[in-house]
Structures are given as structure tokens and as C-alpha cells.
N, C-alpha and C positions, 0 to 999 in steps of 0.2 A: 374627158377621156375615160374616166371611170365608168360613167353611164354607158358609153359606147362599148367598152370591154364587157360589161355586164350583159348588154343586149346581144352582142355577138355570141357570148357563151350560152345564153338562154335560148335565143331564137335562131341562131345560125346567121351567116353573113347576109344572105338575100333579104330575109325578114328584118334583120337589124337595120339594114339600109332604110327600109320603110319606117320603122319605129323611130330611129334617130332623126331622119329627115322630117317626119311629121312633127316631132317635138321642137326641132329648130324652127321650122316654118311657123308653128303656132306661137312660139316665143317671140319671133320677129314681128309677127302680126300684132300680138298683144302689146309689144313695146312701141308700136306705131311705125315700125321700119320694115315692112314686108319685103322691100327691095333688097334687104341685106341677105335674104336667103339665097344660097348658091348651090344648085343641084350637084355640080361636079365636085366642089370642095367637100360637101357633106358626104357624098358617097365615097370619095377617095379616102377620107379619113377612116371611115368604117372599114374599108377594104385593107388599109394599112394596119389597123389594129388586128383585124381577122387573120392576116397573113402571118402575124407573129404569135398568135394564140396557140397554146399547146395544151392538149387534153391533160387533165389531171392537175393543172396548175391553178390553184384557187387563191393565190395571194397576189393581189393587184400591185402592191408595193414591190414584190419580187419581180413581177412582170415588167414594171417600169425600170427597175434597176438593171434588168437584162437588156432592155431596149430603150435606152435613154433618148435615142433619136426621135422617138415618138413625141417627145416634149418640145421638139424644135419647130417653132411656128413656120419656119421656111422649108420644112421637109418636102412639101409638095413641089417646090421648085426643082427638086431632083428628078421629078417625073414630068413636069409641065413647064413650058415656057410661060413667062409672066403674061405675055400677050394672049396666050391661049386661055389662061385663067381669067383674064380681064374681059374676054369676049362675051357677047350676049348669048351665043350658043352654049357656052359652058355654064353661064349663070342659070339658063332656063332649061337645060337638059344635060344628060351625061355625055361627056366628051372623053374619049380614050386619051391616056397620057401620050404626049408627043416627043418626049425625050427618052424615056425608057418605060417599060411596063411595070405596073405594080406587081410584086412577086405573088405567085399563086399561093393559095392556102389550102 
């Protein structure tokens, strides 16, 4: 989460999606489990961090204290059906939320 927050702040949301996704993909490959990489999950988490980011806030702990839901591993289920996240389409490409949109940033 901290690395994602730093990437969003440094590069902006669109570029952070690429930076974070590449890092997760490489880590999964290095660990011998490239199939664990999930395009939709990776991007959705970056977008959720980005939509809560506030200019001028440089304290990550304060950020988490203000938005503790970001630590909830089930947070994505507020935006996606489980079946959607389990789909091949979501694993291999971006799928828009099917329960409610991720808030704009």
C-alpha cells in the first residue's frame, strides 16, 4: 500500500498503474507464480489509493488513519462481484467495476 501511495504521488494515477503493475508482475514471475498477477485487481487498488490522495498530505500514516478501509482486503468486493474478479477477462485485462464505480480522483 505504501509503495502504491508513493507511486501515485510521484507519477500520477495512470503512470502509477504501470509502475505498480510491472512490479507486481515481475515479483510474481520471480516467485515462480506468474499466474498470480491480476490486471484488474492491481489497477483497482491503485485507483482506490489515488481517489483518496490529497495534495499536500505527505504523511502515509495519517493517510491510512483517515482511510482505514484501504486496509480491508475485501474492499474490492464493494465494487466488483466475486465472479467478475475471478474471471479470466479480469485477470488478463482491465474490467470496469460491476457493482459501483471507483470514485473519481
